[in-house]
mmCIF file of the N, C-alpha and C atoms, coordinates in Angstrom:
data_MODEL
# 
_entry.id   MODEL 
# 
loop_
_atom_site.group_PDB 
_atom_site.id 
_atom_site.type_symbol 
_atom_site.label_atom_id 
_atom_site.label_alt_id 
_atom_site.label_comp_id 
_atom_site.label_asym_id 
_atom_site.label_entity_id 
_atom_site.label_seq_id 
_atom_site.pdbx_PDB_ins_code 
_atom_site.Cartn_x 
_atom_site.Cartn_y 
_atom_site.Cartn_z 
_atom_site.occupancy 
_atom_site.B_iso_or_equiv 
_atom_site.pdbx_formal_charge 
_atom_site.auth_seq_id 
_atom_site.auth_comp_id 
_atom_site.auth_asym_id 
_atom_site.auth_atom_id 
_atom_site.pdbx_PDB_model_num 
ATOM 1   N N  . MET A 1 1  ? 54.222 49.308 18.322 1.00 0.00 ? 1  MET A N  1 
ATOM 2   C CA . MET A 1 1  ? 52.881 49.838 18.504 1.00 0.00 ? 1  MET A CA 1 
ATOM 3   C C  . MET A 1 1  ? 52.322 49.376 19.848 1.00 0.00 ? 1  MET A C  1 
ATOM 4   N N  . PRO A 1 2  ? 51.720 50.281 20.571 1.00 0.00 ? 2  PRO A N  1 
ATOM 5   C CA . PRO A 1 2  ? 51.098 49.912 21.836 1.00 0.00 ? 2  PRO A CA 1 
ATOM 6   C C  . PRO A 1 2  ? 49.921 48.955 21.611 1.00 0.00 ? 2  PRO A C  1 
ATOM 7   N N  . GLN A 1 3  ? 49.757 48.017 22.499 1.00 0.00 ? 3  GLN A N  1 
ATOM 8   C CA . GLN A 1 3  ? 48.657 47.063 22.420 1.00 0.00 ? 3  GLN A CA 1 
ATOM 9   C C  . GLN A 1 3  ? 47.411 47.565 23.158 1.00 0.00 ? 3  GLN A C  1 
ATOM 10  N N  . ARG A 1 4  ? 47.598 48.473 24.086 1.00 0.00 ? 4  ARG A N  1 
ATOM 11  C CA . ARG A 1 4  ? 46.488 48.975 24.903 1.00 0.00 ? 4  ARG A CA 1 
ATOM 12  C C  . ARG A 1 4  ? 46.528 50.497 24.965 1.00 0.00 ? 4  ARG A C  1 
ATOM 13  N N  . ALA A 1 5  ? 45.396 51.069 25.321 1.00 0.00 ? 5  ALA A N  1 
ATOM 14  C CA . ALA A 1 5  ? 45.320 52.527 25.447 1.00 0.00 ? 5  ALA A CA 1 
ATOM 15  C C  . ALA A 1 5  ? 46.272 53.023 26.526 1.00 0.00 ? 5  ALA A C  1 
ATOM 16  N N  . SER A 1 6  ? 46.387 52.302 27.615 1.00 0.00 ? 6  SER A N  1 
ATOM 17  C CA . SER A 1 6  ? 47.289 52.725 28.696 1.00 0.00 ? 6  SER A CA 1 
ATOM 18  C C  . SER A 1 6  ? 48.738 52.763 28.218 1.00 0.00 ? 6  SER A C  1 
ATOM 19  N N  . GLN A 1 7  ? 49.129 51.824 27.362 1.00 0.00 ? 7  GLN A N  1 
ATOM 20  C CA . GLN A 1 7  ? 50.480 51.827 26.807 1.00 0.00 ? 7  GLN A CA 1 
ATOM 21  C C  . GLN A 1 7  ? 50.682 53.011 25.858 1.00 0.00 ? 7  GLN A C  1 
ATOM 22  N N  . ALA A 1 8  ? 49.644 53.351 25.105 1.00 0.00 ? 8  ALA A N  1 
ATOM 23  C CA . ALA A 1 8  ? 49.730 54.499 24.201 1.00 0.00 ? 8  ALA A CA 1 
ATOM 24  C C  . ALA A 1 8  ? 49.917 55.790 24.992 1.00 0.00 ? 8  ALA A C  1 
ATOM 25  N N  . ILE A 1 9  ? 49.180 55.938 26.068 1.00 0.00 ? 9  ILE A N  1 
ATOM 26  C CA . ILE A 1 9  ? 49.297 57.145 26.901 1.00 0.00 ? 9  ILE A CA 1 
ATOM 27  C C  . ILE A 1 9  ? 50.675 57.221 27.542 1.00 0.00 ? 9  ILE A C  1 
ATOM 28  N N  . GLU A 1 10 ? 51.162 56.092 28.049 1.00 0.00 ? 10 GLU A N  1 
ATOM 29  C CA . GLU A 1 10 ? 52.496 56.062 28.652 1.00 0.00 ? 10 GLU A CA 1 
ATOM 30  C C  . GLU A 1 10 ? 53.566 56.444 27.625 1.00 0.00 ? 10 GLU A C  1 
ATOM 31  N N  . SER A 1 11 ? 53.450 55.892 26.436 1.00 0.00 ? 11 SER A N  1 
ATOM 32  C CA . SER A 1 11 ? 54.385 56.211 25.360 1.00 0.00 ? 11 SER A CA 1 
ATOM 33  C C  . SER A 1 11 ? 54.301 57.693 25.005 1.00 0.00 ? 11 SER A C  1 
ATOM 34  N N  . TRP A 1 12 ? 53.093 58.219 24.933 1.00 0.00 ? 12 TRP A N  1 
ATOM 35  C CA . TRP A 1 12 ? 52.887 59.625 24.607 1.00 0.00 ? 12 TRP A CA 1 
ATOM 36  C C  . TRP A 1 12 ? 53.544 60.516 25.655 1.00 0.00 ? 12 TRP A C  1 
ATOM 37  N N  . ASN A 1 13 ? 53.363 60.181 26.933 1.00 0.00 ? 13 ASN A N  1 
ATOM 38  C CA . ASN A 1 13 ? 53.954 60.979 28.006 1.00 0.00 ? 13 ASN A CA 1 
ATOM 39  C C  . ASN A 1 13 ? 55.473 60.923 27.968 1.00 0.00 ? 13 ASN A C  1 
ATOM 40  N N  . ASN A 1 14 ? 56.032 59.770 27.628 1.00 0.00 ? 14 ASN A N  1 
ATOM 41  C CA . ASN A 1 14 ? 57.487 59.656 27.525 1.00 0.00 ? 14 ASN A CA 1 
ATOM 42  C C  . ASN A 1 14 ? 58.022 60.518 26.393 1.00 0.00 ? 14 ASN A C  1 
ATOM 43  N N  . GLU A 1 15 ? 57.339 60.512 25.257 1.00 0.00 ? 15 GLU A N  1 
ATOM 44  C CA . GLU A 1 15 ? 57.764 61.318 24.108 1.00 0.00 ? 15 GLU A CA 1 
ATOM 45  C C  . GLU A 1 15 ? 57.672 62.807 24.404 1.00 0.00 ? 15 GLU A C  1 
ATOM 46  N N  . GLY A 1 16 ? 56.681 63.201 25.191 1.00 0.00 ? 16 GLY A N  1 
ATOM 47  C CA . GLY A 1 16 ? 56.470 64.618 25.465 1.00 0.00 ? 16 GLY A CA 1 
ATOM 48  C C  . GLY A 1 16 ? 57.227 65.146 26.660 1.00 0.00 ? 16 GLY A C  1 
ATOM 49  N N  . SER A 1 17 ? 58.120 64.339 27.216 1.00 0.00 ? 17 SER A N  1 
ATOM 50  C CA . SER A 1 17 ? 58.829 64.776 28.416 1.00 0.00 ? 17 SER A CA 1 
ATOM 51  C C  . SER A 1 17 ? 59.656 66.039 28.173 1.00 0.00 ? 17 SER A C  1 
ATOM 52  N N  . GLY A 1 18 ? 60.032 66.305 26.931 1.00 0.00 ? 18 GLY A N  1 
ATOM 53  C CA . GLY A 1 18 ? 60.806 67.502 26.619 1.00 0.00 ? 18 GLY A CA 1 
ATOM 54  C C  . GLY A 1 18 ? 59.953 68.685 26.203 1.00 0.00 ? 18 GLY A C  1 
ATOM 55  N N  . SER A 1 19 ? 58.643 68.508 26.170 1.00 0.00 ? 19 SER A N  1 
ATOM 56  C CA . SER A 1 19 ? 57.745 69.578 25.752 1.00 0.00 ? 19 SER A CA 1 
ATOM 57  C C  . SER A 1 19 ? 57.793 70.733 26.743 1.00 0.00 ? 19 SER A C  1 
ATOM 58  N N  . THR A 1 20 ? 57.672 71.951 26.218 1.00 0.00 ? 20 THR A N  1 
ATOM 59  C CA . THR A 1 20 ? 57.683 73.122 27.089 1.00 0.00 ? 20 THR A CA 1 
ATOM 60  C C  . THR A 1 20 ? 56.349 73.326 27.798 1.00 0.00 ? 20 THR A C  1 
ATOM 61  N N  . ASP A 1 21 ? 55.297 72.670 27.324 1.00 0.00 ? 21 ASP A N  1 
ATOM 62  C CA . ASP A 1 21 ? 53.974 72.819 27.936 1.00 0.00 ? 21 ASP A CA 1 
ATOM 63  C C  . ASP A 1 21 ? 53.372 71.431 28.140 1.00 0.00 ? 21 ASP A C  1 
ATOM 64  N N  . GLN A 1 22 ? 53.694 70.829 29.267 1.00 0.00 ? 22 GLN A N  1 
ATOM 65  C CA . GLN A 1 22 ? 53.257 69.463 29.552 1.00 0.00 ? 22 GLN A CA 1 
ATOM 66  C C  . GLN A 1 22 ? 51.743 69.318 29.615 1.00 0.00 ? 22 GLN A C  1 
ATOM 67  N N  . SER A 1 23 ? 51.029 70.310 30.133 1.00 0.00 ? 23 SER A N  1 
ATOM 68  C CA . SER A 1 23 ? 49.579 70.188 30.272 1.00 0.00 ? 23 SER A CA 1 
ATOM 69  C C  . SER A 1 23 ? 48.911 70.078 28.900 1.00 0.00 ? 23 SER A C  1 
ATOM 70  N N  . ARG A 1 24 ? 49.368 70.868 27.949 1.00 0.00 ? 24 ARG A N  1 
ATOM 71  C CA . ARG A 1 24 ? 48.796 70.782 26.602 1.00 0.00 ? 24 ARG A CA 1 
ATOM 72  C C  . ARG A 1 24 ? 49.201 69.493 25.909 1.00 0.00 ? 24 ARG A C  1 
ATOM 73  N N  . TRP A 1 25 ? 50.420 69.062 26.116 1.00 0.00 ? 25 TRP A N  1 
ATOM 74  C CA . TRP A 1 25 ? 50.896 67.818 25.507 1.00 0.00 ? 25 TRP A CA 1 
ATOM 75  C C  . TRP A 1 25 ? 50.014 66.646 25.951 1.00 0.00 ? 25 TRP A C  1 
ATOM 76  N N  . ARG A 1 26 ? 49.621 66.631 27.208 1.00 0.00 ? 26 ARG A N  1 
ATOM 77  C CA . ARG A 1 26 ? 48.822 65.518 27.745 1.00 0.00 ? 26 ARG A CA 1 
ATOM 78  C C  . ARG A 1 26 ? 47.377 65.527 27.252 1.00 0.00 ? 26 ARG A C  1 
ATOM 79  N N  . ILE A 1 27 ? 46.906 66.645 26.744 1.00 0.00 ? 27 ILE A N  1 
ATOM 80  C CA . ILE A 1 27 ? 45.538 66.752 26.233 1.00 0.00 ? 27 ILE A CA 1 
ATOM 81  C C  . ILE A 1 27 ? 45.393 66.077 24.870 1.00 0.00 ? 27 ILE A C  1 
ATOM 82  N N  . VAL A 1 28 ? 46.453 66.021 24.092 1.00 0.00 ? 28 VAL A N  1 
ATOM 83  C CA . VAL A 1 28 ? 46.390 65.579 22.696 1.00 0.00 ? 28 VAL A CA 1 
ATOM 84  C C  . VAL A 1 28 ? 45.747 64.195 22.522 1.00 0.00 ? 28 VAL A C  1 
ATOM 85  N N  . PRO A 1 29 ? 46.151 63.148 23.270 1.00 0.00 ? 29 PRO A N  1 
ATOM 86  C CA . PRO A 1 29 ? 45.493 61.845 23.055 1.00 0.00 ? 29 PRO A CA 1 
ATOM 87  C C  . PRO A 1 29 ? 43.983 61.892 23.297 1.00 0.00 ? 29 PRO A C  1 
ATOM 88  N N  . ALA A 1 30 ? 43.558 62.619 24.322 1.00 0.00 ? 30 ALA A N  1 
ATOM 89  C CA . ALA A 1 30 ? 42.120 62.724 24.602 1.00 0.00 ? 30 ALA A CA 1 
ATOM 90  C C  . ALA A 1 30 ? 41.391 63.428 23.464 1.00 0.00 ? 30 ALA A C  1 
ATOM 91  N N  . VAL A 1 31 ? 42.018 64.443 22.897 1.00 0.00 ? 31 VAL A N  1 
ATOM 92  C CA . VAL A 1 31 ? 41.417 65.162 21.763 1.00 0.00 ? 31 VAL A CA 1 
ATOM 93  C C  . VAL A 1 31 ? 41.257 64.221 20.570 1.00 0.00 ? 31 VAL A C  1 
ATOM 94  N N  . ILE A 1 32 ? 42.300 63.457 20.280 1.00 0.00 ? 32 ILE A N  1 
ATOM 95  C CA . ILE A 1 32 ? 42.242 62.528 19.149 1.00 0.00 ? 32 ILE A CA 1 
ATOM 96  C C  . ILE A 1 32 ? 41.144 61.497 19.371 1.00 0.00 ? 32 ILE A C  1 
ATOM 97  N N  . TRP A 1 33 ? 41.117 60.892 20.560 1.00 0.00 ? 33 TRP A N  1 
ATOM 98  C CA . TRP A 1 33 ? 40.104 59.866 20.838 1.00 0.00 ? 33 TRP A CA 1 
ATOM 99  C C  . TRP A 1 33 ? 38.708 60.452 20.820 1.00 0.00 ? 33 TRP A C  1 
ATOM 100 N N  . TRP A 1 34 ? 38.525 61.647 21.367 1.00 0.00 ? 34 TRP A N  1 
ATOM 101 C CA . TRP A 1 34 ? 37.216 62.299 21.370 1.00 0.00 ? 34 TRP A CA 1 
ATOM 102 C C  . TRP A 1 34 ? 36.742 62.559 19.948 1.00 0.00 ? 34 TRP A C  1 
ATOM 103 N N  . THR A 1 35 ? 37.641 63.053 19.102 1.00 0.00 ? 35 THR A N  1 
ATOM 104 C CA . THR A 1 35 ? 37.285 63.350 17.711 1.00 0.00 ? 35 THR A CA 1 
ATOM 105 C C  . THR A 1 35 ? 36.908 62.077 16.954 1.00 0.00 ? 35 THR A C  1 
ATOM 106 N N  . ILE A 1 36 ? 37.685 61.027 17.159 1.00 0.00 ? 36 ILE A N  1 
ATOM 107 C CA . ILE A 1 36 ? 37.375 59.745 16.512 1.00 0.00 ? 36 ILE A CA 1 
ATOM 108 C C  . ILE A 1 36 ? 36.051 59.192 17.026 1.00 0.00 ? 36 ILE A C  1 
ATOM 109 N N  . TRP A 1 37 ? 35.799 59.309 18.314 1.00 0.00 ? 37 TRP A N  1 
ATOM 110 C CA . TRP A 1 37 ? 34.533 58.829 18.901 1.00 0.00 ? 37 TRP A CA 1 
ATOM 111 C C  . TRP A 1 37 ? 33.345 59.575 18.296 1.00 0.00 ? 37 TRP A C  1 
ATOM 112 N N  . LYS A 1 38 ? 33.462 60.896 18.174 1.00 0.00 ? 38 LYS A N  1 
ATOM 113 C CA . LYS A 1 38 ? 32.377 61.678 17.588 1.00 0.00 ? 38 LYS A CA 1 
ATOM 114 C C  . LYS A 1 38 ? 32.154 61.298 16.125 1.00 0.00 ? 38 LYS A C  1 
ATOM 115 N N  . GLU A 1 39 ? 33.232 61.090 15.379 1.00 0.00 ? 39 GLU A N  1 
ATOM 116 C CA . GLU A 1 39 ? 33.110 60.681 13.983 1.00 0.00 ? 39 GLU A CA 1 
ATOM 117 C C  . GLU A 1 39 ? 32.460 59.305 13.890 1.00 0.00 ? 39 GLU A C  1 
ATOM 118 N N  . ARG A 1 40 ? 32.861 58.396 14.757 1.00 0.00 ? 40 ARG A N  1 
ATOM 119 C CA . ARG A 1 40 ? 32.275 57.054 14.783 1.00 0.00 ? 40 ARG A CA 1 
ATOM 120 C C  . ARG A 1 40 ? 30.775 57.125 15.041 1.00 0.00 ? 40 ARG A C  1 
ATOM 121 N N  . ASN A 1 41 ? 30.372 57.949 15.991 1.00 0.00 ? 41 ASN A N  1 
ATOM 122 C CA . ASN A 1 41 ? 28.947 58.089 16.289 1.00 0.00 ? 41 ASN A CA 1 
ATOM 123 C C  . ASN A 1 41 ? 28.176 58.678 15.117 1.00 0.00 ? 41 ASN A C  1 
ATOM 124 N N  . MET A 1 42 ? 28.776 59.640 14.426 1.00 0.00 ? 42 MET A N  1 
ATOM 125 C CA . MET A 1 42 ? 28.123 60.190 13.231 1.00 0.00 ? 42 MET A CA 1 
ATOM 126 C C  . MET A 1 42 ? 27.910 59.101 12.183 1.00 0.00 ? 42 MET A C  1 
ATOM 127 N N  . ARG A 1 43 ? 28.923 58.283 11.987 1.00 0.00 ? 43 ARG A N  1 
ATOM 128 C CA . ARG A 1 43 ? 28.826 57.225 10.974 1.00 0.00 ? 43 ARG A CA 1 
ATOM 129 C C  . ARG A 1 43 ? 27.815 56.156 11.377 1.00 0.00 ? 43 ARG A C  1 
ATOM 130 N N  . CYS A 1 44 ? 27.794 55.811 12.659 1.00 0.00 ? 44 CYS A N  1 
ATOM 131 C CA . CYS A 1 44 ? 26.889 54.747 13.121 1.00 0.00 ? 44 CYS A CA 1 
ATOM 132 C C  . CYS A 1 44 ? 25.433 55.200 13.236 1.00 0.00 ? 44 CYS A C  1 
ATOM 133 N N  . PHE A 1 45 ? 25.222 56.395 13.774 1.00 0.00 ? 45 PHE A N  1 
ATOM 134 C CA . PHE A 1 45 ? 23.869 56.803 14.118 1.00 0.00 ? 45 PHE A CA 1 
ATOM 135 C C  . PHE A 1 45 ? 23.242 57.800 13.144 1.00 0.00 ? 45 PHE A C  1 
ATOM 136 N N  . GLU A 1 46 ? 24.065 58.560 12.449 1.00 0.00 ? 46 GLU A N  1 
ATOM 137 C CA . GLU A 1 46 ? 23.530 59.550 11.519 1.00 0.00 ? 46 GLU A CA 1 
ATOM 138 C C  . GLU A 1 46 ? 23.792 59.184 10.064 1.00 0.00 ? 46 GLU A C  1 
ATOM 139 N N  . ARG A 1 47 ? 24.555 58.132 9.861  1.00 0.00 ? 47 ARG A N  1 
ATOM 140 C CA . ARG A 1 47 ? 24.886 57.637 8.517  1.00 0.00 ? 47 ARG A CA 1 
ATOM 141 C C  . ARG A 1 47 ? 25.546 58.705 7.643  1.00 0.00 ? 47 ARG A C  1 
ATOM 142 N N  . THR A 1 48 ? 26.383 59.534 8.286  1.00 0.00 ? 48 THR A N  1 
ATOM 143 C CA . THR A 1 48 ? 27.170 60.536 7.570  1.00 0.00 ? 48 THR A CA 1 
ATOM 144 C C  . THR A 1 48 ? 28.633 60.376 7.976  1.00 0.00 ? 48 THR A C  1 
ATOM 145 N N  . SER A 1 49 ? 29.506 60.904 7.168  1.00 0.00 ? 49 SER A N  1 
ATOM 146 C CA . SER A 1 49 ? 30.924 60.857 7.511  1.00 0.00 ? 49 SER A CA 1 
ATOM 147 C C  . SER A 1 49 ? 31.612 62.121 7.018  1.00 0.00 ? 49 SER A C  1 
ATOM 148 N N  . SER A 1 50 ? 32.736 62.413 7.616  1.00 0.00 ? 50 SER A N  1 
ATOM 149 C CA . SER A 1 50 ? 33.535 63.571 7.239  1.00 0.00 ? 50 SER A CA 1 
ATOM 150 C C  . SER A 1 50 ? 34.764 63.096 6.477  1.00 0.00 ? 50 SER A C  1 
ATOM 151 N N  . PRO A 1 51 ? 35.256 63.907 5.543  1.00 0.00 ? 51 PRO A N  1 
ATOM 152 C CA . PRO A 1 51 ? 36.517 63.554 4.884  1.00 0.00 ? 51 PRO A CA 1 
ATOM 153 C C  . PRO A 1 51 ? 37.667 63.665 5.897  1.00 0.00 ? 51 PRO A C  1 
ATOM 154 N N  . LEU A 1 52 ? 38.757 62.987 5.606  1.00 0.00 ? 52 LEU A N  1 
ATOM 155 C CA . LEU A 1 52 ? 39.891 62.929 6.528  1.00 0.00 ? 52 LEU A CA 1 
ATOM 156 C C  . LEU A 1 52 ? 40.403 64.313 6.899  1.00 0.00 ? 52 LEU A C  1 
ATOM 157 N N  . HIS A 1 53 ? 40.478 65.235 5.942  1.00 0.00 ? 53 HIS A N  1 
ATOM 158 C CA . HIS A 1 53 ? 40.991 66.566 6.268  1.00 0.00 ? 53 HIS A CA 1 
ATOM 159 C C  . HIS A 1 53 ? 40.093 67.285 7.273  1.00 0.00 ? 53 HIS A C  1 
ATOM 160 N N  . ARG A 1 54 ? 38.794 67.016 7.223  1.00 0.00 ? 54 ARG A N  1 
ATOM 161 C CA . ARG A 1 54 ? 37.867 67.627 8.184  1.00 0.00 ? 54 ARG A CA 1 
ATOM 162 C C  . ARG A 1 54 ? 38.032 67.013 9.573  1.00 0.00 ? 54 ARG A C  1 
ATOM 163 N N  . ILE A 1 55 ? 38.273 65.715 9.631  1.00 0.00 ? 55 ILE A N  1 
ATOM 164 C CA . ILE A 1 55 ? 38.507 65.054 10.921 1.00 0.00 ? 55 ILE A CA 1 
ATOM 165 C C  . ILE A 1 55 ? 39.766 65.633 11.571 1.00 0.00 ? 55 ILE A C  1 
ATOM 166 N N  . LYS A 1 56 ? 40.816 65.819 10.765 1.00 0.00 ? 56 LYS A N  1 
ATOM 167 C CA . LYS A 1 56 ? 42.050 66.410 11.292 1.00 0.00 ? 56 LYS A CA 1 
ATOM 168 C C  . LYS A 1 56 ? 41.796 67.828 11.794 1.00 0.00 ? 56 LYS A C  1 
ATOM 169 N N  . MET A 1 57 ? 41.041 68.605 11.029 1.00 0.00 ? 57 MET A N  1 
ATOM 170 C CA . MET A 1 57 ? 40.735 69.974 11.443 1.00 0.00 ? 57 MET A CA 1 
ATOM 171 C C  . MET A 1 57 ? 39.899 69.975 12.721 1.00 0.00 ? 57 MET A C  1 
ATOM 172 N N  . ASN A 1 58 ? 38.975 69.035 12.846 1.00 0.00 ? 58 ASN A N  1 
ATOM 173 C CA . ASN A 1 58 ? 38.185 68.926 14.077 1.00 0.00 ? 58 ASN A CA 1 
ATOM 174 C C  . ASN A 1 58 ? 39.086 68.661 15.281 1.00 0.00 ? 58 ASN A C  1 
ATOM 175 N N  . CYS A 1 59 ? 40.141 67.847 15.089 1.00 0.00 ? 59 CYS A N  1 
ATOM 176 C CA . CYS A 1 59 ? 41.103 67.602 16.172 1.00 0.00 ? 59 CYS A CA 1 
ATOM 177 C C  . CYS A 1 59 ? 41.769 68.905 16.598 1.00 0.00 ? 59 CYS A C  1 
ATOM 178 N N  . ILE A 1 60 ? 42.226 69.670 15.631 1.00 0.00 ? 60 ILE A N  1 
ATOM 179 C CA . ILE A 1 60 ? 42.923 70.919 15.943 1.00 0.00 ? 60 ILE A CA 1 
ATOM 180 C C  . ILE A 1 60 ? 41.980 71.920 16.601 1.00 0.00 ? 60 ILE A C  1 
ATOM 181 N N  . ILE A 1 61 ? 40.774 72.035 16.070 1.00 0.00 ? 61 ILE A N  1 
ATOM 182 C CA . ILE A 1 61 ? 39.797 72.970 16.646 1.00 0.00 ? 61 ILE A CA 1 
ATOM 183 C C  . ILE A 1 61 ? 39.451 72.562 18.077 1.00 0.00 ? 61 ILE A C  1 
ATOM 184 N N  . THR A 1 62 ? 39.229 71.272 18.304 1.00 0.00 ? 62 THR A N  1 
ATOM 185 C CA . THR A 1 62 ? 38.916 70.797 19.651 1.00 0.00 ? 62 THR A CA 1 
ATOM 186 C C  . THR A 1 62 ? 40.082 71.066 20.597 1.00 0.00 ? 62 THR A C  1 
ATOM 187 N N  . PHE A 1 63 ? 41.294 70.783 20.139 1.00 0.00 ? 63 PHE A N  1 
ATOM 188 C CA . PHE A 1 63 ? 42.479 71.038 20.962 1.00 0.00 ? 63 PHE A CA 1 
ATOM 189 C C  . PHE A 1 63 ? 42.560 72.506 21.349 1.00 0.00 ? 63 PHE A C  1 
ATOM 190 N N  . CYS A 1 64 ? 42.392 73.390 20.385 1.00 0.00 ? 64 CYS A N  1 
ATOM 191 C CA . CYS A 1 64 ? 42.451 74.824 20.670 1.00 0.00 ? 64 CYS A CA 1 
ATOM 192 C C  . CYS A 1 64 ? 41.358 75.241 21.640 1.00 0.00 ? 64 CYS A C  1 
ATOM 193 N N  . TYR A 1 65 ? 40.174 74.709 21.447 1.00 0.00 ? 65 TYR A N  1 
ATOM 194 C CA . TYR A 1 65 ? 39.062 75.045 22.339 1.00 0.00 ? 65 TYR A CA 1 
ATOM 195 C C  . TYR A 1 65 ? 39.338 74.570 23.760 1.00 0.00 ? 65 TYR A C  1 
ATOM 196 N N  . TRP A 1 66 ? 39.805 73.342 23.904 1.00 0.00 ? 66 TRP A N  1 
ATOM 197 C CA . TRP A 1 66 ? 40.087 72.810 25.233 1.00 0.00 ? 66 TRP A CA 1 
ATOM 198 C C  . TRP A 1 66 ? 41.233 73.546 25.913 1.00 0.00 ? 66 TRP A C  1 
ATOM 199 N N  . CYS A 1 67 ? 42.184 74.032 25.134 1.00 0.00 ? 67 CYS A N  1 
ATOM 200 C CA . CYS A 1 67 ? 43.323 74.752 25.713 1.00 0.00 ? 67 CYS A CA 1 
ATOM 201 C C  . CYS A 1 67 ? 42.988 76.194 26.071 1.00 0.00 ? 67 CYS A C  1 
ATOM 202 N N  . SER A 1 68 ? 42.133 76.809 25.300 1.00 0.00 ? 68 SER A N  1 
ATOM 203 C CA . SER A 1 68 ? 41.888 78.232 25.513 1.00 0.00 ? 68 SER A CA 1 
ATOM 204 C C  . SER A 1 68 ? 40.482 78.552 25.989 1.00 0.00 ? 68 SER A C  1 
ATOM 205 N N  . SER A 1 69 ? 39.621 77.552 26.024 1.00 0.00 ? 69 SER A N  1 
ATOM 206 C CA . SER A 1 69 ? 38.233 77.726 26.451 1.00 0.00 ? 69 SER A CA 1 
ATOM 207 C C  . SER A 1 69 ? 37.455 78.709 25.586 1.00 0.00 ? 69 SER A C  1 
ATOM 208 N N  . GLU A 1 70 ? 37.882 78.858 24.354 1.00 0.00 ? 70 GLU A N  1 
ATOM 209 C CA . GLU A 1 70 ? 37.126 79.679 23.412 1.00 0.00 ? 70 GLU A CA 1 
ATOM 210 C C  . GLU A 1 70 ? 37.365 79.146 22.007 1.00 0.00 ? 70 GLU A C  1 
ATOM 211 N N  . TYR A 1 71 ? 36.450 79.430 21.122 1.00 0.00 ? 71 TYR A N  1 
ATOM 212 C CA . TYR A 1 71 ? 36.580 78.971 19.749 1.00 0.00 ? 71 TYR A CA 1 
ATOM 213 C C  . TYR A 1 71 ? 37.656 79.800 19.050 1.00 0.00 ? 71 TYR A C  1 
ATOM 214 N N  . VAL A 1 72 ? 38.580 79.118 18.400 1.00 0.00 ? 72 VAL A N  1 
ATOM 215 C CA . VAL A 1 72 ? 39.677 79.795 17.723 1.00 0.00 ? 72 VAL A CA 1 
ATOM 216 C C  . VAL A 1 72 ? 39.606 79.460 16.238 1.00 0.00 ? 72 VAL A C  1 
ATOM 217 N N  . ASP A 1 73 ? 39.462 80.478 15.406 1.00 0.00 ? 73 ASP A N  1 
ATOM 218 C CA . ASP A 1 73 ? 39.484 80.229 13.962 1.00 0.00 ? 73 ASP A CA 1 
ATOM 219 C C  . ASP A 1 73 ? 40.563 81.054 13.268 1.00 0.00 ? 73 ASP A C  1 
ATOM 220 N N  . ASP A 1 74 ? 41.329 81.787 14.040 1.00 0.00 ? 74 ASP A N  1 
ATOM 221 C CA . ASP A 1 74 ? 42.413 82.594 13.501 1.00 0.00 ? 74 ASP A CA 1 
ATOM 222 C C  . ASP A 1 74 ? 43.689 81.748 13.435 1.00 0.00 ? 74 ASP A C  1 
ATOM 223 N N  . PRO A 1 75 ? 44.293 81.580 12.251 1.00 0.00 ? 75 PRO A N  1 
ATOM 224 C CA . PRO A 1 75 ? 45.492 80.740 12.126 1.00 0.00 ? 75 PRO A CA 1 
ATOM 225 C C  . PRO A 1 75 ? 46.640 81.167 13.040 1.00 0.00 ? 75 PRO A C  1 
ATOM 226 N N  . ILE A 1 76 ? 46.780 82.449 13.297 1.00 0.00 ? 76 ILE A N  1 
ATOM 227 C CA . ILE A 1 76 ? 47.859 82.915 14.175 1.00 0.00 ? 76 ILE A CA 1 
ATOM 228 C C  . ILE A 1 76 ? 47.590 82.472 15.606 1.00 0.00 ? 76 ILE A C  1 
ATOM 229 N N  . ALA A 1 77 ? 46.337 82.538 16.040 1.00 0.00 ? 77 ALA A N  1 
ATOM 230 C CA . ALA A 1 77 ? 45.996 82.085 17.384 1.00 0.00 ? 77 ALA A CA 1 
ATOM 231 C C  . ALA A 1 77 ? 46.218 80.582 17.512 1.00 0.00 ? 77 ALA A C  1 
ATOM 232 N N  . VAL A 1 78 ? 45.887 79.836 16.473 1.00 0.00 ? 78 VAL A N  1 
ATOM 233 C CA . VAL A 1 78 ? 46.123 78.387 16.487 1.00 0.00 ? 78 VAL A CA 1 
ATOM 234 C C  . VAL A 1 78 ? 47.620 78.120 16.630 1.00 0.00 ? 78 VAL A C  1 
ATOM 235 N N  . ARG A 1 79 ? 48.439 78.842 15.874 1.00 0.00 ? 79 ARG A N  1 
ATOM 236 C CA . ARG A 1 79 ? 49.883 78.669 15.962 1.00 0.00 ? 79 ARG A CA 1 
ATOM 237 C C  . ARG A 1 79 ? 50.389 79.004 17.352 1.00 0.00 ? 79 ARG A C  1 
ATOM 238 N N  . ASP A 1 80 ? 49.827 80.021 17.995 1.00 0.00 ? 80 ASP A N  1 
ATOM 239 C CA . ASP A 1 80 ? 50.228 80.376 19.349 1.00 0.00 ? 80 ASP A CA 1 
ATOM 240 C C  . ASP A 1 80 ? 49.912 79.259 20.332 1.00 0.00 ? 80 ASP A C  1 
ATOM 241 N N  . ILE A 1 81 ? 48.770 78.608 20.154 1.00 0.00 ? 81 ILE A N  1 
ATOM 242 C CA . ILE A 1 81 ? 48.375 77.525 21.060 1.00 0.00 ? 81 ILE A CA 1 
ATOM 243 C C  . ILE A 1 81 ? 49.230 76.289 20.816 1.00 0.00 ? 81 ILE A C  1 
ATOM 244 N N  . LEU A 1 82 ? 49.476 75.961 19.542 1.00 0.00 ? 82 LEU A N  1 
ATOM 245 C CA . LEU A 1 82 ? 50.252 74.764 19.205 1.00 0.00 ? 82 LEU A CA 1 
ATOM 246 C C  . LEU A 1 82 ? 51.751 74.983 19.402 1.00 0.00 ? 82 LEU A C  1 
ATOM 247 N N  . GLY A 1 83 ? 52.185 76.217 19.396 1.00 0.00 ? 83 GLY A N  1 
ATOM 248 C CA . GLY A 1 83 ? 53.614 76.533 19.454 1.00 0.00 ? 83 GLY A CA 1 
ATOM 249 C C  . GLY A 1 83 ? 54.387 75.878 20.581 1.00 0.00 ? 83 GLY A C  1 
ATOM 250 N N  . PRO A 1 84 ? 53.914 75.910 21.842 1.00 0.00 ? 84 PRO A N  1 
ATOM 251 C CA . PRO A 1 84 ? 54.683 75.347 22.941 1.00 0.00 ? 84 PRO A CA 1 
ATOM 252 C C  . PRO A 1 84 ? 54.847 73.823 22.889 1.00 0.00 ? 84 PRO A C  1 
ATOM 253 N N  . LEU A 1 85 ? 54.094 73.160 22.049 1.00 0.00 ? 85 LEU A N  1 
ATOM 254 C CA . LEU A 1 85 ? 54.203 71.712 21.980 1.00 0.00 ? 85 LEU A CA 1 
ATOM 255 C C  . LEU A 1 85 ? 55.496 71.347 21.270 1.00 0.00 ? 85 LEU A C  1 
# 
């Protein structure tokens, strides 16, 4: 397990070296951290929380949005975006 965020990113980049779409592969850690940060803020400041399945879905939705610059709710479009990874 990486001890620091920089080690996690380096490990992630090494694992994704065979990915067909490097730009999308590199977005994934930022999406995960952003989603966790938003959930943390909701819990700390709004005293609400999301179930785990919703947090995971928020990661996927954010990833699709960042990759395509539009909101994607169609499962086929999501598969098209995730496919090259």
